[in-house]
C-alpha positions in Angstrom: 103.3 86.1 145.8 103.6 89.2 147.1 101.2 92.8 147.9 102.8 96.0 148.5 100.6 98.8 150.1 101.5 102.7 149.2 99.6 104.5 151.5 99.4 108.3 151.0 97.8 111.4 152.4 95.2 113.0 149.5 94.8 116.2 151.6 98.4 116.8 151.2 98.6 116.0 147.9 101.2 113.0 148.0 99.6 111.6 144.9 102.5 112.2 142.8 104.9 110.4 145.5 102.7 107.5 145.5 102.8 107.0 141.9 106.2 107.7 141.7 107.1 105.1 144.5 104.2 102.3 142.6 105.5 102.9 139.3 109.4 102.3 140.5 108.2 98.6 142.3 106.2 97.7 139.6 108.9 98.3 137.3 111.5 96.2 139.2 109.1 93.5 140.6 106.0 93.3 138.0 106.5 89.8 137.8 107.0 89.1 141.3 103.9 91.1 142.8 100.2 90.0 143.3 99.1 93.7 143.8 101.2 97.1 143.9 98.3 99.2 145.5 97.4 102.9 146.6 95.6 103.2 149.6 94.3 107.2 150.2 94.6 108.2 153.6 94.7 111.5 155.6 96.8 113.2 158.2 100.2 113.3 156.4 100.8 109.4 156.1 102.8 108.2 153.3 103.8 104.5 154.5 104.4 101.6 152.0 103.5 97.9 153.8 104.7 94.6 152.0 102.6 92.0 153.2 101.3 94.0 156.2 104.9 94.9 157.2 105.8 98.3 157.2 108.9 98.9 155.2 108.8 102.8 154.9 107.1 105.4 156.7 107.7 109.1 156.3 107.7 109.7 160.1 110.7 107.8 160.3 112.7 108.0 157.2 113.8 110.8 154.1 111.7 109.8 150.9 113.8 108.1 148.5 112.1 106.4 145.9 115.6 103.8 145.4 115.8 103.0 149.0 111.8 102.0 149.5 112.8 99.9 146.6 115.8 98.4 148.1 113.6 98.1 150.9 110.7 96.0 149.6 113.3 94.0 147.3 114.4 91.5 150.2 110.3 90.4 150.4 110.1 89.8 146.7 113.2 87.7 146.1 115.3 87.7 143.4 
């Protein structure tokens, strides 16, 4: 099965975004995941990893929950 980590910047107040992404991923793939966890970070980080591979990084990508879910999909199968 698959693990998802959402690392977010605590001092920046990104918890709400992290929770929104986590909820969207769980709604789509909960039965195919081992874990969808939040990881506290700092320095402006907001990164989503699937099985250790980065699928979203706010430094490179615009924040779009639907796009993040689409990027997770290939890792969990249909």
